[in-house]
C-alpha positions as CSV (number, residue, x, y, z in Angstrom):
1,M,116.2,100.2,140.5
2,N,117.4,100.4,136.9
3,T,115.1,102.3,134.5
4,I,115.1,101.3,130.9
5,D,113.4,103.0,128.0
6,V,112.2,100.1,125.7
7,G,112.1,102.5,122.7
8,E,115.7,103.4,123.1
9,V,116.7,99.7,123.3
10,I,115.0,99.0,120.0
11,D,116.2,102.3,118.5
12,N,119.9,101.3,119.1
13,S,119.5,97.6,118.2
14,R,121.3,95.8,115.4
15,L,118.2,94.0,114.0
16,S,117.9,90.7,115.9
17,R,116.2,87.6,114.7
18,L,113.1,88.5,116.6
19,Q,112.9,91.8,114.9
20,V,113.4,90.2,111.5
21,L,110.6,87.7,112.3
22,V,108.2,90.5,113.1
23,L,109.2,92.5,109.9
24,V,108.8,89.4,107.8
25,M,105.3,88.6,109.2
26,C,104.2,92.3,108.8
27,G,105.5,92.1,105.2
28,L,103.5,88.9,104.6
29,C,100.4,90.7,106.0
30,M,101.0,93.4,103.4
31,I,101.4,90.9,100.6
32,I,98.2,89.2,101.5
33,D,96.4,92.6,101.7
34,G,97.7,93.5,98.2
35,F,96.7,90.1,96.8
36,D,93.2,90.3,98.2
37,V,92.6,94.0,97.2
38,Q,93.5,93.1,93.6
39,A,91.7,89.7,93.5
40,M,88.3,91.1,92.3
41,G,89.9,93.0,89.5
42,Y,91.7,89.9,88.2
43,V,88.5,87.7,88.2
44,A,86.1,90.4,87.0
45,P,86.3,89.6,83.2
46,T,85.6,85.9,83.9
47,V,82.7,86.7,86.3
48,I,81.2,89.1,83.7
49,Q,81.4,86.5,81.0
50,Q,80.1,83.5,83.0
51,W,77.3,85.5,84.7
52,G,76.3,87.4,81.6
53,I,76.3,90.8,83.4
54,N,77.4,94.2,82.3
55,K,80.8,95.6,83.2
56,S,79.1,98.5,85.0
57,D,77.4,96.0,87.4
58,L,80.7,95.3,89.1
59,G,81.4,99.0,89.7
60,P,79.6,99.0,93.1
61,V,81.4,95.8,94.0
62,F,84.8,97.5,93.6
63,G,83.6,100.5,95.5
64,A,82.3,98.4,98.3
65,G,85.8,97.0,99.0
66,L,87.3,100.5,99.1
67,V,84.6,101.8,101.4
68,G,85.1,98.8,103.7
69,M,88.8,99.6,103.9
70,A,88.1,103.3,104.6
71,L,85.9,102.3,107.5
72,G,88.0,99.4,108.8
73,A,91.3,101.4,109.1
74,P,90.2,104.0,111.8
75,L,88.1,101.6,113.8
76,A,90.8,98.9,113.9
77,G,93.4,101.6,114.9
78,I,91.3,102.6,117.9
79,L,90.9,98.9,118.9
80,A,94.6,98.2,118.4
81,D,95.6,101.0,120.8
82,R,93.3,99.5,123.4
83,F,93.7,95.7,122.9
84,G,97.0,95.3,121.0
85,R,98.3,95.5,117.5
86,R,99.0,91.7,117.3
87,L,95.5,90.7,118.4
88,I,93.8,93.0,115.9
89,L,96.0,91.8,113.1
90,I,95.2,88.2,113.8
91,I,91.4,88.9,114.1
92,A,91.6,90.9,110.8
93,L,93.4,88.0,109.0
94,L,90.9,85.5,110.3
95,G,88.0,87.7,109.2
96,L,89.6,88.2,105.8
97,S,90.1,84.5,105.4
98,A,86.4,83.9,106.1
99,G,85.3,86.7,103.8
100,M,87.5,85.4,100.9
101,A,86.2,81.9,101.4
102,A,82.6,83.1,101.3
103,T,83.3,85.1,98.2
104,A,84.3,81.9,96.4
105,T,80.7,80.7,96.9
106,A,79.0,83.9,95.7
107,D,76.5,83.5,92.9
108,S,75.2,87.0,92.5
109,V,76.4,90.6,92.3
110,R,74.6,91.3,95.6
111,D,76.6,88.6,97.3
112,L,79.8,90.0,96.0
113,L,78.8,93.5,97.1
114,V,78.3,92.5,100.7
115,L,81.3,90.1,100.9
116,R,83.7,92.6,99.3
117,F,82.6,95.2,101.8
118,L,83.3,92.8,104.7
119,A,86.6,91.7,103.3
120,G,87.6,95.3,102.7
121,F,86.8,96.2,106.3
122,C,89.3,93.5,107.4
123,M,91.9,94.6,104.8
124,G,91.6,98.1,106.1
125,A,92.6,96.9,109.6
126,I,95.8,95.3,108.3
127,V,97.9,98.2,106.9
128,P,98.0,100.6,109.9
129,N,98.7,97.8,112.4
130,A,101.3,96.0,110.3
131,M,103.0,99.3,109.7
132,A,102.9,100.2,113.4
133,M,104.4,96.9,114.4
134,A,107.1,97.2,111.7
135,G,108.0,100.7,113.0
136,E,108.0,99.7,116.6
137,F,110.4,96.8,116.1
138,S,112.8,98.6,113.7
139,P,116.1,100.3,114.7
140,A,115.9,104.1,114.4
141,R,118.8,104.5,111.9
142,N,116.9,102.6,109.2
143,R,113.3,102.6,110.5
144,V,111.7,104.2,107.5
145,T,113.6,102.1,105.0
146,L,112.5,98.9,106.8
147,M,108.9,100.2,107.0
148,M,108.8,101.0,103.3
149,L,110.2,97.6,102.4
150,T,107.5,96.1,104.5
151,S,104.9,98.3,102.8
152,C,106.2,97.2,99.4
153,G,104.6,93.9,100.1
154,F,101.3,95.4,99.1
155,V,102.5,96.0,95.5
156,V,104.2,92.5,95.5
157,G,100.9,91.0,96.6
158,G,99.0,92.7,93.8
159,A,101.5,91.5,91.2
160,L,101.5,88.0,92.6
161,G,97.8,87.9,92.4
162,G,97.9,88.6,88.7
163,T,100.4,85.8,88.1
164,L,98.4,83.3,90.0
165,A,95.1,84.4,88.4
166,V,96.6,83.8,84.9
167,M,97.7,80.3,86.0
168,M,94.5,79.3,87.9
169,I,91.4,80.8,86.5
170,E,91.2,78.8,83.3
171,P,91.9,75.3,84.7
172,L,90.4,75.8,88.2
173,G,87.8,78.6,87.9
174,W,87.7,82.1,89.2
175,Q,86.7,80.8,92.7
176,S,90.2,79.4,93.1
177,V,91.7,82.9,93.4
178,F,89.6,83.6,96.4
179,L,90.3,80.2,97.9
180,V,94.0,81.0,97.8
181,G,93.2,84.4,99.3
182,A,91.4,82.6,102.1
183,V,94.0,80.0,102.9
184,A,97.0,82.4,103.0
185,P,95.7,84.7,105.8
186,L,94.4,81.7,107.8
187,L,97.9,80.1,107.8
188,L,99.6,83.4,108.6
189,A,97.2,84.1,111.5
190,I,98.1,80.7,113.0
191,F,101.8,81.4,112.7
192,M,101.4,84.9,114.2
193,L,99.4,83.4,117.1
194,I,102.3,81.0,117.8
195,L,105.4,83.0,117.0
196,M,104.8,86.8,116.8
197,P,105.2,89.0,119.9
198,E,102.9,91.8,120.8
199,S,104.1,95.4,120.5
200,I,106.6,95.9,123.3
201,Q,105.8,99.6,123.6
202,F,102.1,98.8,123.8
203,L,102.6,96.3,126.6
204,V,104.8,98.5,128.7
205,I,102.4,101.4,128.4
206,R,99.5,99.1,129.4
207,Q,101.7,97.4,132.1
208,R,100.9,94.0,130.8
209,K,103.1,90.8,130.5
210,L,106.2,92.6,131.6
211,S,108.1,89.4,132.2
212,R,107.5,88.4,128.5
213,V,108.6,91.9,127.5
214,K,111.9,91.5,129.3
215,Q,112.4,88.1,127.5
216,W,111.8,89.8,124.2
217,L,114.1,92.7,125.0
218,C,116.9,90.2,125.9
219,R,116.4,88.6,122.5
220,I,116.8,92.0,120.9
221,D,119.9,93.0,123.0
222,S,121.5,90.1,124.9
223,T,123.7,92.5,127.0
224,L,120.7,93.9,128.9
225,S,120.3,93.2,132.6
226,L,116.6,93.4,133.3
227,D,116.1,91.4,136.5
228,D,115.2,94.4,138.7
229,A,114.6,96.9,135.8
230,H,111.7,99.3,135.6
231,L,110.5,99.6,132.0
232,K,109.1,102.8,130.5
233,V,108.3,104.3,127.1
234,R,109.6,107.8,126.4
235,D,107.0,110.5,126.7
236,A,104.2,107.9,127.2
237,P,102.4,107.9,130.6
238,L,102.0,104.3,131.8
239,G,98.5,103.0,131.8
240,K,97.1,106.0,129.8
241,R,94.4,105.3,127.1
242,S,94.3,107.5,124.1
243,S,91.2,108.9,122.4
244,M,90.4,110.6,119.2
245,L,90.9,114.0,120.8
246,D,94.6,113.1,121.4
247,L,95.2,113.3,117.7
248,I,94.7,117.1,117.8
249,R,96.1,117.8,121.3
250,D,99.7,119.0,122.2
251,S,100.2,120.8,118.9
252,R,99.3,117.8,116.8
253,G,96.2,119.3,115.3
254,L,97.9,120.9,112.3
255,G,100.0,117.8,111.7
256,T,97.0,115.6,111.8
257,A,95.0,117.8,109.3
258,M,98.0,118.1,106.9
259,L,98.6,114.3,107.1
260,W,95.0,113.6,106.2
261,I,95.1,116.1,103.3
262,I,98.4,114.6,102.0
263,L,97.2,111.0,102.1
264,F,93.8,111.9,100.6
265,M,95.3,113.8,97.7
266,N,98.0,111.2,97.0
267,L,95.6,108.3,96.9
268,L,93.1,110.3,94.9
269,G,95.9,110.9,92.3
270,A,97.2,107.3,92.5
271,Y,93.9,105.6,91.9
272,F,92.9,108.2,89.2
273,L,96.1,107.2,87.3
274,A,95.9,103.5,88.1
275,S,92.3,103.3,86.9
276,W,92.3,105.4,83.8
277,L,95.9,105.6,82.5
278,P,95.5,102.7,80.1
279,V,92.3,104.2,78.7
280,I,94.0,107.6,78.4
281,M,96.9,106.1,76.5
282,R,94.4,104.4,74.2
283,D,92.7,107.7,73.5
284,A,96.2,109.2,72.8
285,G,96.5,106.8,69.9
286,H,98.3,103.7,71.2
287,D,97.2,100.1,70.8
288,A,95.8,98.0,73.7
289,S,99.0,96.2,74.5
290,S,100.9,99.5,74.7
291,A,98.2,101.0,77.0
292,V,98.5,98.0,79.3
293,L,102.3,98.4,79.3
294,A,101.9,102.0,80.4
295,G,99.8,100.9,83.4
296,T,102.3,98.3,84.3
297,L,105.1,100.9,84.2
298,L,103.3,103.0,86.7
299,W,103.4,100.1,89.3
300,T,107.0,99.2,88.3
301,G,108.0,102.8,89.1
302,G,106.2,102.5,92.4
303,I,108.2,99.4,93.4
304,V,111.4,101.2,92.7
305,G,110.2,104.1,94.7
306,N,109.5,101.8,97.6
307,L,113.1,100.6,97.5
308,V,114.8,104.0,97.2
309,L,112.8,106.6,99.0
310,G,113.1,105.1,102.4
311,W,116.9,105.4,102.2
312,F,116.6,109.1,101.6
313,V,114.0,109.7,104.3
314,D,116.2,108.0,106.9
315,R,119.0,110.3,106.0
316,R,117.3,113.6,105.1
317,G,114.0,113.4,106.9
318,F,110.5,113.4,105.6
319,G,110.3,117.1,104.8
320,P,112.6,117.6,101.9
321,V,111.9,114.1,100.5
322,I,108.1,114.3,100.3
323,V,108.0,117.9,99.2
324,C,110.4,117.1,96.3
325,M,108.5,113.9,95.6
326,F,105.2,115.7,95.1
327,A,106.8,118.5,93.1
328,V,108.3,115.9,90.7
329,A,105.0,114.0,90.6
330,A,103.0,117.0,89.6
331,M,105.5,117.9,86.9
332,A,105.6,114.4,85.6
333,I,101.8,113.9,85.4
334,A,101.3,117.3,83.7
335,T,104.1,116.6,81.3
336,L,102.6,113.2,80.4
337,G,99.7,115.0,78.8
338,Q,102.1,116.8,76.4
339,V,104.2,113.7,75.5
340,A,101.4,111.0,75.6
341,T,101.5,110.5,71.8
342,S,105.2,109.4,72.0
343,M,105.3,105.9,73.7
344,V,109.0,106.1,74.7
345,S,108.7,109.5,76.3
346,A,105.4,108.6,77.9
347,C,106.9,105.5,79.4
348,V,109.7,107.4,81.0
349,V,107.4,110.0,82.5
350,I,104.9,107.3,83.7
351,A,107.7,105.5,85.5
352,I,108.7,108.7,87.2
353,A,105.1,109.4,88.2
354,G,104.8,105.9,89.6
355,F,108.0,106.3,91.5
356,C,106.7,109.4,93.2
357,V,103.0,108.7,93.7
358,L,102.9,104.9,94.3
359,G,106.4,104.7,95.9
360,G,105.6,107.8,97.9
361,Q,102.5,106.2,99.3
362,S,104.7,103.8,101.3
363,A,106.6,106.8,102.7
364,L,103.3,108.3,103.7
365,N,102.2,105.0,105.4
366,A,105.4,105.2,107.4
367,L,104.9,108.9,108.2
368,A,101.3,108.2,109.5
369,T,102.9,105.7,111.9
370,V,106.0,107.5,113.2
371,F,104.3,110.9,113.6
372,Y,102.2,109.7,116.5
373,P,103.5,108.5,120.0
374,A,103.1,104.9,120.9
375,Q,100.0,105.2,123.0
376,M,98.0,106.5,120.0
377,R,100.0,105.2,117.1
378,S,97.5,102.8,115.6
379,T,94.6,105.2,116.2
380,G,96.5,108.0,114.4
381,A,97.7,105.8,111.5
382,G,94.3,104.1,111.2
383,W,92.4,107.4,110.9
384,A,95.0,108.9,108.5
385,L,94.9,105.8,106.2
386,G,91.1,105.6,106.4
387,I,90.8,109.3,105.3
388,G,93.4,108.5,102.6
389,R,91.2,105.6,101.4
390,L,88.4,108.0,100.7
391,G,90.7,109.5,98.0
392,S,91.1,106.1,96.4
393,I,87.3,106.0,96.1
394,F,86.9,109.5,94.6
395,G,89.9,109.2,92.2
396,P,88.3,106.7,89.8
397,V,84.9,108.4,90.0
398,I,86.4,111.8,89.1
399,G,88.3,110.3,86.2
400,G,85.1,108.6,84.9
401,E,83.2,111.9,85.2
402,L,85.9,113.8,83.2
403,M,85.7,111.1,80.5
404,R,81.9,111.4,80.4
405,L,82.4,115.2,79.9
406,G,84.7,114.5,76.9
407,W,87.9,115.9,78.3
408,S,91.0,115.3,76.2
409,P,93.9,113.2,77.5
410,Q,96.0,116.3,78.0
411,S,93.3,118.0,80.0
412,M,92.7,114.9,82.1
413,L,96.3,114.6,83.0
414,L,96.6,118.3,83.9
415,A,93.7,117.7,86.3
416,A,95.4,114.6,87.6
417,A,98.5,116.7,88.5
418,I,96.4,118.9,90.8
419,P,96.2,116.5,93.8
420,A,100.0,116.1,93.8
421,L,100.4,119.9,93.7
422,L,98.0,120.3,96.7
423,A,99.8,117.5,98.6
424,M,103.1,119.4,98.0
425,V,101.6,122.6,99.5
426,A,100.3,120.7,102.5
427,S,103.7,119.0,102.9
428,L,105.5,122.4,102.8
429,L,103.2,123.7,105.5
430,F,103.6,120.6,107.6
431,W,107.4,120.8,107.2
432,S,107.7,124.6,107.8
433,R,105.8,124.3,111.1
434,G,108.3,121.6,112.4
435,G,105.8,118.8,112.4
436,L,107.6,116.4,110.1
437,P,110.0,113.9,111.7
438,G,113.6,114.6,110.7
439,P,116.5,112.3,109.9
440,V,118.3,110.1,112.5
441,L,121.6,111.6,113.4
442,R,124.5,109.4,114.4
443,T,126.7,110.6,117.3
444,P,130.4,109.9,117.4
445,S,129.8,106.9,119.6
446,A,129.4,103.8,117.4
447,D,125.8,102.8,117.8
448,T,124.1,105.8,119.5
449,V,121.4,107.4,117.4
450,R,119.0,110.2,118.1
451,P,116.3,111.9,116.0
452,A,117.1,115.3,114.5
453,S,114.7,118.2,115.0
454,A,111.6,117.9,112.9
455,A,112.5,121.0,110.9
């Protein structure tokens, strides 16, 4: 009987139509996630005006969404490794659709608080599972690039939400933004139910629907002969269920701890900057429009980072790329405090910081997925991204507290550089111990690829 490693088939593939379909649907999941995460921010000024409430009243509403995401990611990861990535993605999209539709009917801050928590819980389930699916259907030679392009959908969704909000709020009301945010995930869930395959590696490990798996593998590589083939997944015992303890077994404990620290610190710094950079630039002497431009450049740099950093990771490995990325981020953020009064210099430094911090977050999303073997991939990624989300909660809070204490822009930006510096130290330790995945090396044969050593 012929034995075939399904992971190797996908690793050596040339990106079939089926793989493109999966990547596109995962990218659409990320776009919807980004749109819905930002939706409350776009409608907040109108809600404040129409309801006659204070700005501070919506602070807990924003926090509720982030807390929901932090709790949803690890729980959904555990469920996905048990019941399937596709199933959990579809359930999360349906739940998000219901939550967004209900938000459009809210008439009190209390309603918003509860509904944003529930929507955030569903949103937290999307990122780790969409990234796991994207990685498991990508060829090895450009896996991280494709995963980061998929992850870029989150930023695209946030930007798209702003464009639609400008067009819709005045003529249709703020509720229309949430109705769009409800219809889009519902439609995508229906398309995924009809067209999207389940993770091939997951099904082989669970020994489910193997005839369908063989059909999908033949769509990926039409030269395969699978009639009497025995399917396996490299280094994954068939039928084995993972648990939380598996995240720290087999020398994974240090890597898991470092991954949690890196993600926490990066999202703390990212949300610190995203929340307070326009205010800091105003305090540095710039007008309101220039301050908004500064905030926009942070995200623009992040988009460019998404497009570029994956190429380097696929060729150099995670170690040198993320260590250099955090080193440059720390220097850029600290330097911003010294040049903040010059708009031109500040814009250049802000774009560099966005490139490293926001663009780098997509690289970390990919790392959280590829670091763990298939049987615990969603669990590992879900917990890592959930811990990281805690950083996104603390970042704005710390920035607000520093403002309350009267810190100068220069001092605040020096403080904002500390998370990037700590993430760099954690990355160095992670890399030096051989835990970070290396680049994919091409052998002399045309299409054979194999991973380099982690170090």
